[in-house]
C-alpha positions as CSV (number, residue, x, y, z in Angstrom):
1,M,-27.1,-211.1,62.2
2,M,-23.4,-210.3,61.5
3,S,-21.4,-208.3,59.0
4,F,-17.7,-207.5,58.8
5,F,-16.0,-204.3,57.5
6,I,-12.4,-205.1,56.5
7,K,-9.6,-202.8,55.3
8,Y,-7.0,-204.6,53.2
9,E,-3.9,-203.8,51.1
10,T,-3.8,-204.1,47.4
11,N,-1.0,-205.0,45.0
12,S,-0.5,-201.3,44.3
13,S,0.1,-200.7,48.1
14,E,-3.2,-198.9,48.4
15,Y,-5.9,-199.8,50.9
16,R,-9.4,-200.8,50.1
17,N,-12.5,-201.7,52.1
18,A,-14.5,-204.9,51.8
19,T,-17.7,-205.9,53.5
20,L,-18.6,-209.5,54.3
21,H,-22.3,-210.2,54.9
22,V,-23.2,-213.5,56.5
23,S,-25.9,-215.2,54.4
24,P,-28.5,-217.6,55.9
25,N,-26.6,-220.5,54.3
26,V,-24.0,-221.2,57.0
27,T,-22.7,-224.2,58.7
28,H,-21.8,-224.6,62.3
29,D,-19.4,-227.5,62.4
30,G,-17.4,-227.7,65.6
31,S,-20.1,-226.0,67.8
32,T,-20.5,-227.6,71.2
33,C,-22.6,-227.1,74.3
34,G,-19.5,-227.8,76.4
35,N,-19.0,-230.0,79.5
36,E,-17.1,-229.9,82.7
37,T,-13.8,-229.8,80.7
38,F,-14.6,-227.7,77.6
39,A,-16.4,-224.4,77.4
40,P,-19.4,-223.9,75.1
41,L,-18.4,-222.9,71.6
42,L,-20.5,-221.4,68.8
43,A,-18.6,-221.8,65.4
44,V,-19.9,-220.5,62.1
45,Q,-18.5,-221.1,58.6
46,F,-19.7,-219.1,55.7
47,G,-18.8,-217.8,52.2
48,A,-15.5,-218.8,50.5
49,G,-13.5,-220.0,53.5
50,H,-14.6,-217.5,56.3
51,F,-15.0,-218.5,59.9
52,W,-16.3,-216.9,63.1
53,S,-16.5,-218.3,66.6
54,I,-17.2,-217.3,70.2
55,N,-16.7,-219.3,73.4
56,F,-18.5,-218.7,76.7
57,T,-17.5,-218.8,80.4
58,K,-19.6,-218.8,83.5
59,T,-19.3,-217.9,87.2
60,S,-21.5,-219.1,90.0
61,G,-24.5,-217.0,88.7
62,T,-23.7,-215.6,85.3
63,Y,-22.3,-216.4,81.8
64,Q,-20.8,-214.2,79.1
65,G,-18.9,-214.3,75.9
66,S,-15.2,-214.7,76.3
67,I,-13.1,-214.9,73.1
68,V,-14.2,-214.0,69.6
69,T,-12.2,-215.5,66.7
70,F,-12.7,-214.3,63.1
71,T,-10.9,-215.7,60.1
72,Y,-11.4,-214.1,56.7
73,N,-9.9,-215.5,53.5
74,T,-8.5,-213.1,51.0
75,N,-8.5,-215.8,48.4
76,D,-12.2,-214.9,48.1
77,A,-11.4,-212.7,45.0
78,A,-15.0,-211.6,44.6
79,V,-14.7,-209.8,48.0
80,F,-11.0,-209.0,48.2
81,Q,-10.2,-207.8,44.7
82,D,-6.5,-207.3,43.9
83,A,-5.5,-208.3,47.5
84,K,-1.7,-208.2,48.0
85,K,-1.7,-211.0,50.5
86,R,-3.7,-214.1,49.8
87,G,-4.9,-216.6,52.3
88,P,-6.6,-216.7,55.7
89,V,-6.2,-213.9,58.2
90,T,-7.3,-214.4,61.8
91,I,-8.4,-211.8,64.4
92,V,-8.8,-212.7,68.0
93,V,-10.5,-210.3,70.4
94,N,-12.2,-210.3,73.8
95,D,-16.0,-210.1,73.6
96,T,-17.6,-207.0,75.0
97,M,-20.8,-208.8,76.1
98,H,-21.9,-208.0,79.7
99,P,-22.5,-210.9,82.1
100,V,-26.0,-212.5,81.8
101,Q,-27.7,-214.3,84.6
102,L,-27.7,-218.1,84.1
103,N,-30.9,-219.6,82.8
104,R,-31.7,-216.3,80.9
105,V,-31.8,-215.6,77.2
106,Y,-29.7,-212.6,76.0
107,K,-31.3,-210.4,73.4
108,C,-30.1,-207.3,71.6
109,H,-31.7,-205.9,68.5
110,H,-29.5,-202.8,68.2
111,N,-26.2,-202.8,66.5
112,E,-23.1,-203.7,68.6
113,S,-19.6,-203.5,67.1
114,I,-16.1,-204.7,68.0
115,E,-13.1,-203.1,66.3
116,A,-9.6,-204.6,66.0
117,E,-6.8,-204.7,63.5
118,N,-8.6,-203.0,60.5
119,V,-11.7,-205.1,61.1
120,T,-15.1,-203.9,62.4
121,Q,-17.4,-206.8,63.4
122,S,-21.1,-205.8,63.7
123,F,-23.9,-207.7,65.3
124,W,-27.7,-207.1,65.6
125,D,-30.9,-209.0,66.2
126,V,-28.9,-211.2,68.6
127,T,-30.7,-214.0,70.6
128,L,-28.6,-216.5,72.5
129,Q,-28.4,-218.6,75.6
130,A,-25.3,-220.5,76.7
131,F,-25.3,-223.2,79.5
132,V,-28.9,-224.2,78.7
133,Q,-30.3,-226.1,81.7
134,N,-32.1,-229.5,81.2
135,G,-32.2,-228.9,77.4
136,T,-34.9,-226.2,77.7
137,V,-34.5,-222.7,76.5
138,S,-35.4,-220.2,79.2
139,K,-38.4,-217.9,78.9
140,N,-36.7,-215.2,80.9
141,E,-34.7,-212.6,79.0
142,S,-31.9,-210.1,79.6
143,V,-31.7,-207.3,77.0
144,C,-28.8,-205.1,76.2
145,D,-28.5,-201.5,77.3
146,A,-29.2,-200.2,73.8
147,D,-32.6,-201.9,73.8
148,T,-33.6,-200.6,77.2
149,P,-35.9,-197.6,76.8
150,T,-34.7,-194.4,78.5
151,L,-37.3,-193.0,80.9
152,A,-37.9,-189.3,80.8
153,P,-37.6,-187.4,84.1
154,T,-40.9,-187.5,86.1
155,S,-42.7,-184.2,86.3
156,V,-46.1,-183.1,87.5
157,S,-48.6,-183.0,84.6
158,P,-51.9,-181.2,84.5
159,V,-54.9,-183.5,85.0
160,V,-56.8,-184.3,81.8
161,N,-60.3,-185.8,81.8
162,L,-59.8,-188.5,79.2
163,T,-63.4,-189.7,79.5
164,T,-64.8,-186.6,77.9
165,A,-62.5,-186.5,75.0
166,S,-64.2,-186.1,71.7
167,T,-64.2,-189.1,69.3
168,T,-63.8,-186.8,66.3
169,S,-60.2,-186.8,65.2
170,S,-58.7,-183.6,64.1
171,P,-55.8,-183.5,61.7
172,A,-52.4,-183.3,63.3
173,P,-50.8,-179.8,63.0
174,T,-48.2,-179.6,60.3
175,T,-44.7,-178.8,61.5
176,T,-41.8,-177.5,59.6
177,P,-38.7,-179.6,59.9
178,K,-36.0,-177.8,61.9
179,P,-32.9,-177.0,60.0
180,V,-29.9,-179.1,61.0
181,E,-27.6,-177.0,63.2
182,K,-23.9,-176.6,62.5
183,P,-22.1,-179.5,64.0
184,V,-20.0,-179.1,67.1
185,P,-16.2,-179.4,66.4
186,G,-14.5,-182.4,68.0
187,N,-10.9,-182.7,69.1
188,Y,-9.4,-186.0,68.0
189,S,-5.8,-187.3,68.5
190,L,-3.8,-190.5,68.1
191,K,-0.7,-191.6,70.0
192,N,2.3,-193.7,69.1
193,G,3.3,-194.9,72.6
194,N,3.4,-191.7,74.7
195,Q,3.8,-189.4,71.8
196,T,0.9,-187.7,70.0
197,C,1.3,-188.5,66.3
198,F,-2.0,-187.2,64.9
199,L,-4.1,-184.1,65.7
200,A,-7.5,-183.2,64.2
201,T,-10.2,-180.7,65.1
202,M,-13.3,-180.6,62.9
203,G,-17.1,-180.4,62.9
204,L,-18.6,-183.2,60.7
205,Q,-21.9,-183.4,59.0
206,L,-23.0,-186.4,56.8
207,N,-25.4,-185.9,53.9
208,A,-27.0,-189.0,52.6
209,S,-29.2,-188.3,49.5
210,Q,-30.6,-191.7,48.9
211,E,-34.3,-192.8,49.0
212,K,-34.7,-191.1,52.3
213,P,-32.4,-188.1,52.4
214,S,-30.9,-187.4,55.8
215,V,-28.4,-185.0,57.3
216,I,-26.5,-186.3,60.4
217,N,-24.2,-184.4,62.7
218,I,-21.3,-186.4,64.2
219,N,-21.4,-185.9,68.0
220,P,-17.8,-185.7,69.4
221,K,-19.0,-186.7,72.9
222,T,-20.2,-190.1,71.7
223,T,-17.4,-190.7,69.2
224,H,-14.6,-193.2,69.8
225,V,-11.3,-192.6,68.0
226,T,-8.8,-195.1,66.7
227,G,-6.4,-195.2,63.8
228,S,-2.8,-195.5,62.8
229,C,0.2,-193.2,62.3
230,G,3.0,-193.8,59.7
231,N,5.7,-191.9,57.9
232,T,3.9,-191.8,54.6
233,S,0.3,-192.8,55.5
234,A,-2.0,-192.1,58.5
235,T,-5.6,-193.1,59.2
236,L,-8.1,-191.5,61.5
237,K,-11.1,-193.8,62.3
238,L,-14.2,-192.2,64.0
239,N,-17.0,-194.4,65.5
240,D,-20.0,-192.4,66.6
241,S,-22.3,-194.6,68.8
242,N,-21.5,-197.8,66.9
243,S,-23.8,-196.6,64.1
244,R,-21.7,-194.1,62.1
245,F,-18.1,-195.0,61.0
246,I,-15.9,-192.5,59.1
247,D,-12.3,-193.2,58.1
248,F,-9.9,-190.4,56.8
249,V,-6.7,-191.6,55.1
250,F,-3.9,-189.1,54.6
251,V,-0.8,-189.7,52.5
252,V,2.5,-188.0,51.8
253,K,3.6,-187.1,48.2
254,N,6.9,-185.8,46.8
255,T,6.4,-182.6,44.7
256,S,10.1,-182.1,44.1
257,A,13.5,-183.4,45.2
258,N,13.3,-181.6,48.6
259,T,9.6,-180.8,49.0
260,Q,7.0,-183.1,50.5
261,R,3.3,-182.4,51.0
262,F,0.4,-184.3,52.6
263,Y,-3.2,-184.5,51.5
264,L,-6.5,-186.3,52.2
265,K,-6.6,-189.2,49.8
266,E,-9.4,-191.5,51.0
267,V,-12.7,-191.3,52.9
268,N,-14.8,-194.3,53.9
269,I,-18.3,-194.1,55.5
270,T,-20.5,-196.9,57.0
271,L,-23.9,-196.1,58.4
272,F,-26.4,-198.3,60.3
273,V,-29.5,-196.4,59.4
274,S,-32.5,-198.4,60.6
275,T,-33.8,-198.5,64.2
276,N,-32.1,-201.8,65.0
277,G,-29.1,-201.3,62.8
278,S,-30.0,-204.0,60.3
279,E,-29.7,-201.7,57.2
280,V,-26.1,-200.9,56.3
281,L,-25.0,-198.1,53.9
282,H,-21.4,-197.8,52.8
283,A,-19.6,-195.4,50.6
284,E,-15.9,-194.7,49.8
285,N,-13.7,-192.5,47.7
286,H,-10.0,-193.5,47.2
287,N,-9.1,-190.7,44.7
288,L,-9.4,-187.5,46.7
289,S,-6.9,-184.6,46.6
290,K,-8.2,-182.5,49.5
291,W,-6.4,-180.4,52.1
292,D,-3.0,-180.3,50.4
293,T,-0.4,-178.9,52.8
294,S,3.3,-178.8,53.3
295,L,4.7,-181.6,55.4
296,G,5.5,-180.4,58.8
297,S,2.6,-177.8,58.8
298,S,-1.0,-178.2,59.8
299,Y,-4.0,-177.6,57.5
300,M,-6.7,-175.2,58.6
301,C,-10.0,-174.1,57.1
302,Q,-12.8,-172.4,59.2
303,K,-15.3,-172.2,56.4
304,E,-17.6,-175.0,55.4
305,Q,-16.2,-177.4,52.8
306,T,-17.7,-180.4,51.1
307,V,-16.0,-183.7,50.5
308,E,-17.7,-185.7,47.8
309,V,-17.7,-189.4,48.6
310,N,-20.0,-190.5,45.8
311,E,-23.2,-189.5,44.2
312,D,-25.2,-190.3,47.3
313,F,-22.9,-189.3,50.1
314,Q,-21.2,-186.0,51.1
315,I,-19.3,-184.9,54.2
316,H,-19.6,-181.3,55.2
317,T,-16.6,-180.1,57.3
318,F,-16.5,-177.0,59.5
319,D,-13.6,-175.4,61.5
320,V,-11.1,-177.9,60.3
321,R,-7.5,-178.1,61.5
322,V,-5.6,-181.3,61.0
323,Q,-2.0,-182.5,61.2
324,P,-1.5,-186.2,60.5
325,F,2.3,-186.2,60.4
326,L,5.3,-184.8,62.3
327,V,3.4,-183.6,65.4
328,K,5.8,-182.1,67.9
329,E,5.2,-181.5,71.6
330,N,1.5,-182.5,71.3
331,K,0.8,-179.2,69.5
332,Y,-0.2,-178.1,66.0
333,S,2.5,-176.7,63.8
334,T,2.1,-173.4,61.9
335,A,-1.1,-173.6,59.9
336,Q,-1.5,-173.2,56.2
337,E,-5.0,-171.7,55.6
338,C,-7.3,-172.7,52.8
339,S,-8.1,-170.2,50.1
340,L,-11.6,-169.8,51.5
341,D,-10.2,-168.4,54.8
342,D,-7.5,-166.3,53.3
343,D,-9.2,-162.9,52.8
344,T,-5.8,-161.3,52.0
345,I,-5.9,-162.8,48.6
346,L,-8.9,-160.7,47.8
347,I,-7.0,-157.4,48.4
348,P,-4.7,-157.6,45.4
349,I,-7.6,-158.8,43.2
350,V,-9.8,-155.9,44.2
351,V,-7.0,-153.4,43.9
352,G,-6.0,-154.8,40.5
353,A,-9.5,-154.7,39.3
354,A,-9.9,-151.1,40.5
355,L,-6.7,-150.0,38.8
356,A,-7.7,-151.8,35.6
357,G,-11.0,-150.0,35.6
358,L,-9.4,-146.7,36.2
359,I,-7.0,-147.2,33.4
360,V,-9.8,-148.1,31.0
361,I,-11.8,-144.9,32.1
362,I,-8.7,-142.7,31.5
363,V,-8.0,-144.3,28.1
364,I,-11.6,-143.8,27.0
365,A,-11.6,-140.2,28.3
366,Y,-8.4,-139.5,26.4
367,L,-9.7,-141.0,23.2
368,I,-13.0,-139.0,23.5
369,G,-11.1,-135.8,24.2
370,R,-8.7,-136.4,21.3
371,R,-11.5,-137.1,18.9
372,K,-13.2,-133.8,19.9
373,S,-10.0,-131.9,19.5
374,Y,-9.4,-133.5,16.1
375,A,-13.0,-132.6,15.1
376,G,-12.4,-129.0,16.1
377,Y,-9.2,-128.8,13.9
378,Q,-11.2,-130.1,10.9
379,T,-13.9,-127.3,11.4
380,L,-11.2,-124.6,11.5
């Protein structure tokens, strides 16, 4: 099984995301088992002009994938709506498959991904064997690391006499779900050459409120960072364990002739939610106006915030500090704090309210006193 998550430019110079799913109706013209001169090649054609292939190499005792070539066709208007550039686009990357012993079938049910040039290629439920011997598929298997069960540390357990266990089943004790803890902030950065061009620190929590609501904390220790820096647009791409992908897109705007500000404009989420990664959820929002800050400064907010992606997805952020532009000496510039953190704004409000209340009391007391005095004059 394969799917492709592609970011492309529109005629309005904005970026959108498209997802290509490979249907069962594919062709495999050009595929070959190879010979002494040519390496084995698996070639797949699908959809409206899309093409994917992988070739294999071998050593004396192993084989592995070598080069992956993916061509997507932006003339497919149903997928690439309003694409600025029309025609085929080709991505060539090295396969990340580990060497497999010859005469063994490679299997991997979990999701594995390859990222390159605004394209994420995802694979799951993979079964393959290159260099098949004598035309017979092997009965021996090699599984990927993700499919290999993790053994718990061995420990001495008390002896239990299973033969005397009662056959009467008792109901399992009900347990209250543990509340999801606040996510650990991660430190993320991008470089342009040797210079840091993007800095971000944040704790991230995904809230998916679909048929099976779930709350997921992004683990910085298992998150891979990619992205791009530019003068007017910057993208931070986070990949947590090849199962959770989040893109943050920041842009620069002109508020006056001499004033520029940046803000969070787009968020894209892709989740592989089932055990083997076969179910894919995707959400995006291209019309945000979050974290508005003067260009050259960093944005900071320690309180929890919510980024609404769509009606089913939210991102809760904690301890945020971000600077996507004009990073100097690998350090954050002076921070502009969000209104949630700025307690000083409450002081004038409280003082003003107190003064207003005092003035009202004085006016009421004055009016009451004057009315009593007037009533006394009338009596006299």
